[in-house]
C-alpha positions in Angstrom: 3.5 -14.4 41.3 2.4 -11.3 43.1 -1.3 -10.6 43.0 -2.6 -7.0 43.2 -4.4 -6.6 46.5 -6.7 -3.8 45.2 -8.7 -6.1 43.0 -10.2 -7.7 46.1 -13.2 -5.5 46.8 -15.8 -5.4 49.5 -18.4 -6.9 47.2 -16.4 -9.0 44.8 -13.1 -9.1 42.8 -12.5 -6.7 39.9 -9.5 -5.4 38.0 -7.9 -4.5 34.7 -7.2 -7.3 32.3 -4.4 -8.5 31.9 -2.3 -6.3 34.2 -4.2 -6.9 37.4 -6.5 -9.9 36.7 -5.5 -12.6 34.2 -5.6 -16.3 33.7 -2.8 -17.1 36.2 -4.4 -14.9 38.9 -7.8 -16.4 38.3 -6.5 -20.0 38.4 -4.9 -19.2 41.8 -8.2 -17.7 43.0 -9.9 -20.8 41.8 -7.6 -22.9 44.0 -8.4 -20.6 47.0 -12.2 -20.9 46.4 -11.8 -24.7 46.1 -10.1 -24.7 49.5 -13.1 -22.9 51.1 -15.5 -25.3 49.4 -13.7 -28.3 50.7 -13.7 -26.9 54.2 -17.5 -26.5 53.9 -18.0 -30.0 52.3 -19.1 -28.4 49.1 -18.2 -30.7 46.3 -19.7 -29.0 43.2 -19.9 -25.4 42.0 -21.6 -23.7 39.0 -19.4 -21.3 36.9 -20.4 -18.8 34.2 -19.1 -15.8 32.3 -20.5 -12.6 30.7 -19.7 -11.5 27.2 -16.4 -9.7 27.7 -13.5 -10.5 25.4 -11.4 -11.9 28.2 -14.3 -13.9 29.7 -13.8 -17.2 27.9 -10.1 -17.7 28.8 -10.7 -16.5 32.4 -13.6 -18.9 32.7 -11.4 -21.8 31.6 -8.7 -20.7 34.0 -11.2 -20.7 36.9 -12.5 -24.1 35.9 -9.0 -25.4 35.8 -8.2 -24.0 39.3 -11.3 -25.5 40.8 -11.0 -28.9 39.1 -7.4 -29.5 39.8 -8.1 -28.8 43.5 -10.8 -31.5 43.5 -14.0 -29.5 43.0 -16.6 -30.8 40.4 -17.6 -28.0 38.0 -20.9 -27.3 36.3 -20.0 -25.0 33.4 -23.0 -22.8 32.2 -20.6 -20.8 30.0 -22.1 -17.5 28.5 -24.7 -16.2 30.9 -25.9 -13.2 32.9 -25.2 -13.1 36.6 -28.8 -13.8 37.4 -28.7 -17.0 35.3 -25.6 -18.1 37.3 -27.3 -17.3 40.6 -30.4 -19.3 39.3 -28.1 -22.3 38.5 -26.6 -22.1 41.9 -30.0 -22.0 43.6 -31.0 -25.1 41.7 -27.8 -26.9 42.6 -27.6 -29.1 45.7 -24.6 -27.1 47.0 -26.1 -23.7 46.1 -22.7 -22.3 45.0 -21.6 -20.3 42.0 -18.9 -18.2 40.4 -19.5 -15.6 37.8 -16.7 -14.2 35.7 -17.9 -10.6 35.0 -16.7 -7.0 34.9 -20.3 -5.8 35.4 -20.4 -2.2 34.4 -16.7 -1.5 34.6 -14.7 -0.5 31.4 -14.5 -3.2 28.7 -10.8 -4.0 29.4 -11.7 -5.0 33.0 -13.0 -8.2 34.4 -13.8 -9.8 37.7 -15.5 -12.4 39.9 -18.7 -12.6 41.8 -19.2 -15.4 44.3 -22.0 -17.2 46.2 -20.9 -20.1 48.3 -23.5 -22.2 50.2 -26.2 -19.6 49.2 -24.2 -16.8 50.9 -22.4 -13.9 49.1 -18.6 -14.0 49.6 -16.5 -10.8 49.6 -13.4 -10.3 47.6 -11.5 -9.6 50.9 -12.4 -13.0 52.2 -10.8 -14.6 49.1 -7.7 -12.5 49.6 -7.4 -13.9 53.1 -7.8 -17.5 51.7 -4.9 -16.9 49.2 -2.6 -16.2 52.1 -3.5 -19.4 54.0 -2.3 -22.9 53.7 -5.3 -25.0 52.6 -6.0 -28.7 52.2 -7.0 -29.9 48.7 -8.4 -33.1 47.4 -5.9 -35.4 45.7 -8.5 -36.3 43.0 -9.4 -34.1 40.0 -12.9 -32.8 39.8 -15.1 -33.5 36.8 -16.3 -30.8 34.4 -19.9 -30.9 33.0 -21.8 -28.4 30.8 -25.3 -27.2 31.6 -27.7 -25.0 29.8 -30.1 -23.3 32.2 -31.6 -20.7 29.9 -34.8 -22.7 28.9 -35.6 -23.8 32.4 -35.2 -20.2 33.7 -37.5 -18.8 31.0 -40.1 -21.5 31.7 -40.1 -20.9 35.4 -40.3 -17.1 35.1 -43.1 -17.4 32.6 -45.1 -19.8 34.8 -44.7 -17.6 37.9 -46.1 -14.5 36.3 -49.5 -13.5 34.9 -49.3 -11.0 32.0 -52.8 -9.7 31.3 -52.2 -7.9 28.0 -49.7 -7.7 25.1 -47.3 -4.9 25.6 -44.9 -3.3 23.2 -41.5 -2.9 24.8 -38.0 -1.8 23.7 -35.0 -3.4 25.3 -31.4 -2.2 25.1 -29.0 -4.9 26.1 -25.9 -2.7 25.3 -24.2 -5.6 23.6 -23.9 -7.2 27.1 -24.8 -10.7 28.3 -28.4 -9.7 28.7 -28.8 -10.1 25.0 -28.4 -13.8 25.5 -31.6 -14.1 27.6 -33.8 -10.9 27.7 -35.2 -10.9 24.2 -36.3 -14.6 24.4 -37.7 -14.1 27.9 -39.9 -11.2 27.0 -41.1 -12.7 23.8 -42.1 -15.8 25.7 -44.1 -13.6 28.1 -46.1 -12.5 25.0 -44.6 -9.0 24.5 -43.9 -7.4 21.2 -40.1 -6.9 21.6 -38.1 -4.2 19.8 -34.4 -5.0 20.3 -31.4 -2.7 20.6 -27.9 -4.1 20.7 -28.8 -7.7 21.6 -25.7 -9.1 19.9 -23.2 -10.0 22.7 -20.0 -8.1 21.9 -17.3 -7.4 24.5 -16.2 -4.3 22.6 -19.5 -2.6 23.4 -19.5 -0.8 20.1 -22.7 1.2 20.6 -22.6 2.5 24.1 -21.3 1.2 27.5 -23.8 -1.2 29.2 -24.5 0.9 32.3 -28.1 2.1 32.6 -27.2 4.2 35.6 -25.7 6.8 33.2 -28.1 9.0 31.4 -26.0 9.1 28.2 -26.4 5.4 27.8 -30.2 5.6 27.6 -30.4 8.0 24.6 -31.0 5.3 22.0 -33.6 3.6 24.2 -35.5 6.9 24.7 -35.5 7.6 21.0 -36.6 4.0 20.1 -39.5 4.1 22.6 -40.8 7.4 21.1 -40.3 6.2 17.5 -42.1 2.9 18.0 -44.8 4.2 20.4 -43.8 1.6 22.9 -45.4 1.0 26.3 -42.1 0.7 28.1 -38.3 0.8 27.6 -35.8 -1.4 29.6 -32.0 -1.3 29.7 -29.5 -3.7 31.3 -25.9 -3.6 32.4 -23.1 -5.8 31.2 -24.0 -8.9 33.3 -27.7 -8.4 33.4 -28.2 -7.9 37.1 -29.3 -4.3 36.9 -32.2 -2.7 35.1 -32.9 0.8 33.9 -36.4 2.1 32.8 -37.9 4.6 30.4 -41.6 5.5 30.3 -43.8 5.5 27.2 -43.1 9.2 27.1 -39.4 8.6 26.9 -38.7 9.8 30.5 -36.0 8.1 32.6 -37.3 6.6 35.8 -34.6 6.5 38.6 -34.4 3.1 40.3 -35.8 4.4 43.7 -38.9 5.4 41.8 -39.0 2.0 40.2 -38.9 0.6 43.8 -41.7 2.8 44.8 -44.0 1.4 42.1 -42.9 -2.2 42.8 -43.3 -1.7 46.6 -46.9 -0.6 46.1 -47.5 -3.6 43.9 -45.8 -6.2 46.1 -47.4 -4.8 49.3 -50.8 -5.0 47.8 -50.6 -8.8 47.8 -48.8 -9.3 51.1 -47.2 -7.3 53.9 -43.6 -7.4 55.0 -40.3 -5.5 55.0 -38.5 -3.9 52.0 -34.8 -3.1 52.0 -33.2 -0.2 50.1 -29.8 1.5 50.1 -28.6 4.8 51.4 -28.8 6.4 48.0 -32.6 6.1 47.7 -35.2 8.9 48.2 -36.9 9.5 51.5 -40.2 9.2 49.6 -39.5 5.5 49.2 -39.5 4.9 52.9 -42.8 6.9 53.2 -44.5 4.9 50.5 -43.5 1.6 52.0 -45.0 2.7 55.4 -48.2 4.0 53.7 -48.7 0.6 52.1 -48.3 -1.4 55.2 -44.7 -2.3 54.8 -41.6 -1.9 57.0 -38.7 0.1 55.4 -35.1 -1.0 56.2 -32.1 1.1 55.0 -28.9 -0.7 54.0 -25.4 0.2 53.0 -25.0 0.2 49.2 -23.9 -3.0 47.4 -25.3 -6.3 46.4 -23.2 -8.0 49.1 -24.8 -5.9 51.9 -28.3 -6.2 50.4 -28.0 -10.0 50.1 -26.9 -10.3 53.7 -29.8 -8.1 54.7 -32.2 -10.4 52.8 -30.7 -13.4 54.8 -31.3 -11.5 58.1 -34.7 -9.8 57.5 -36.3 -12.0 54.8 -38.0 -9.0 53.1 -40.5 -9.2 50.2 -38.4 -6.9 48.0 -35.0 -5.2 48.1 -33.2 -2.8 45.8 -30.7 0.0 45.4 -30.2 3.2 43.4 -27.8 1.5 41.0 -30.7 -0.6 39.6 -30.1 -3.9 41.4 -33.5 -5.2 42.4 -34.1 -8.4 44.4 -37.5 -10.1 44.5 -38.0 -12.3 47.5 -41.7 -12.7 47.5 -42.2 -15.3 44.8 -38.6 -15.4 43.4 -35.2 -16.4 44.8 -34.0 -13.2 46.4 -31.0 -12.5 44.1 -30.5 -9.3 42.0 -31.9 -10.0 38.5 -32.3 -7.3 36.0 -34.3 -9.2 33.4 -36.6 -10.7 36.0 -37.2 -7.3 37.5 -38.1 -6.1 34.0 -40.6 -9.0 33.8 -42.2 -7.9 37.1 -42.5 -4.3 35.8 -44.3 -5.7 32.7 -46.6 -7.8 34.9 -47.4 -4.8 37.1 -48.1 -2.6 34.0 -50.2 -5.3 32.3 -52.7 -5.4 35.1 -53.0 -1.6 35.3 -55.2 0.5 33.0 -52.8 3.4 33.3 -49.6 3.9 31.3 -46.2 3.6 33.0 -45.9 7.4 32.7 -49.3 7.9 34.5 -48.2 5.5 37.2 -45.0 7.5 37.7 -46.9 10.7 37.8 -48.8 9.5 40.8 -45.6 9.1 42.8 -44.2 12.0 44.8 -42.5 14.8 42.8 -38.8 14.5 43.5 -36.1 17.1 43.0 -33.0 15.0 43.0 -29.8 14.4 41.2 -28.8 11.1 39.6 -25.8 9.4 41.1 -22.9 11.8 40.8 -19.2 10.8 40.8 -15.9 12.5 41.6 -12.7 10.7 40.4 -10.2 9.9 43.1 -8.1 6.8 43.7 -8.7 3.4 45.3 -5.9 4.3 47.8 -7.5 7.5 49.1 -11.3 7.3 48.6 -12.1 5.8 52.1 -9.7 8.2 53.8 -11.4 11.2 52.1 -14.9 10.0 53.3 -13.6 9.5 56.9 -12.0 13.0 56.9 -15.2 14.5 55.5 -17.4 12.7 58.0 -15.2 13.8 60.9 -14.9 17.4 59.9 -18.2 18.3 58.2 -19.9 21.3 59.8 -23.3 20.9 58.1 -26.1 20.3 60.6 -28.5 17.5 59.9 -29.4 14.0 61.1 -26.3 11.9 60.5 -26.3 8.4 59.1 -22.9 6.8 58.8 -23.8 3.2 57.8 -22.2 3.9 54.4 -20.3 7.2 54.0 -22.1 10.2 55.4 -25.8 10.8 54.7 -27.3 14.0 56.2 -31.0 14.3 56.4 -32.5 17.9 56.7 -36.1 19.0 57.2 -36.3 19.9 53.5 -34.0 17.3 51.9 -30.8 15.2 52.2 -27.3 14.7 50.9 -25.0 11.7 50.6 -21.3 11.2 50.0 -19.7 7.8 50.1 -16.8 5.9 48.5 -17.6 3.5 45.7 -16.5 -0.1 46.5 -16.1 -1.0 42.8 -14.4 2.0 41.2 -11.9 4.7 42.2 -14.7 7.3 42.8 -16.7 9.2 45.3 -20.4 8.8 45.0 -22.8 11.7 45.7 -26.5 12.2 45.6 -28.8 15.0 46.7 -32.5 15.6 47.0 -34.7 18.6 48.1 -38.3 19.7 48.2 -37.7 22.1 45.4 -35.1 22.8 42.7 -33.8 25.7 44.8 -33.4 23.6 47.9 -31.7 20.8 46.0 -29.1 23.2 44.6 -28.5 24.6 48.0 -27.9 21.2 49.6 -25.6 20.2 46.8 -23.6 23.4 46.9 -23.3 23.1 50.7 -21.9 19.6 50.4 -19.4 20.5 47.6 -18.3 23.7 49.5 -17.6 21.6 52.6 -15.7 19.0 50.5 -13.6 21.8 49.0 -12.9 23.2 52.5 -12.0 19.8 54.1 -10.2 18.3 51.1 -8.9 21.2 49.0 -6.7 18.9 46.8 -9.6 17.1 45.2 -10.6 18.1 41.7 -14.4 18.4 42.0 -15.5 17.6 38.5 -18.9 15.9 38.8 -19.7 13.3 36.2 
């Protein structure tokens, strides 16, 4: 059986079901992961899945591949990625596998990995598939475990919610519907639910809060119900989107500004953020006694940065937020929502008023240009090598150019066949100028690309 190499990404493993990723492929990957675990003397691993239609059969295939290779399996079944990470943290061997396609199309699926409390890239698993490995001659046991109640209890005990808030949550028919409504009700919130039923067909909208069009129903519901806050989650619950009581979308770098001020009020330390975030975030971290650290985009890089720097907080523009002050340092959308609720509950101001105190930003959301997985990194290299725009260059992830009055970024997505762009300026006019300069350069350097921003 030939396995498609392109499914092994920098962060994880993702592909189209069943052409690229299927039960046979996942079973083989399970064998490879088992070999790595045996080499590290890891005897047991937690496994879960999100709500995609292919999730259950792929989970069973993964469990089979692990068990037949001698690894004992703790099956937590339907869960969000944060619940799987939580189960792994609580396990002696601190290892877990999540079957998830995250925010990719509904006919895709994939695998996220943490082994011995460290993230594992898809590329490493590809290398393992090509090696001869030793396996145990015994078959590993399979046990079921429900971690939902213990997670809710621990989150609730760690937070102090000072007043009852009315919140709207949009789970987008993703796995967050399994946990988020019960969590927020347990925190004492009045919860208005949108699309909490887990349905892998995603019949209402795609579970990706990073796209404005997926927040329309949440905005309307917040306004209709006079809610204090609106929260939205992606397909596997590790990302959060936010809408104010006025129905205004708050980009994740602004969410990080609020949370940075709140966290740094209690204790001082470093905060990590990715290259797509506003310059204003770094400034706010400094003003509040913290140390800003810029990282390449991707939960894999952020998690490695957390291991290296031990920050209080980390996050990225996609909505992955990692609390490491009094939580476990993994990306957790529903826990991040709980921390936003805690912050709001101890403030006399509305979330809109808190947002209005932050710097006025003239910025784009994340913009995408469709290319191919085969050529996206080549395009970025060619652009970085030949770009004539003058600014302070940062090449830790694509090319970010900082100017006196703003900045621009172009990078290759590690999870989809797209280029990712974002721009910011001190005014609307400056923002448009920077964006146009970048796109004109891209057209000059790579004239064959169809620049149709989405």
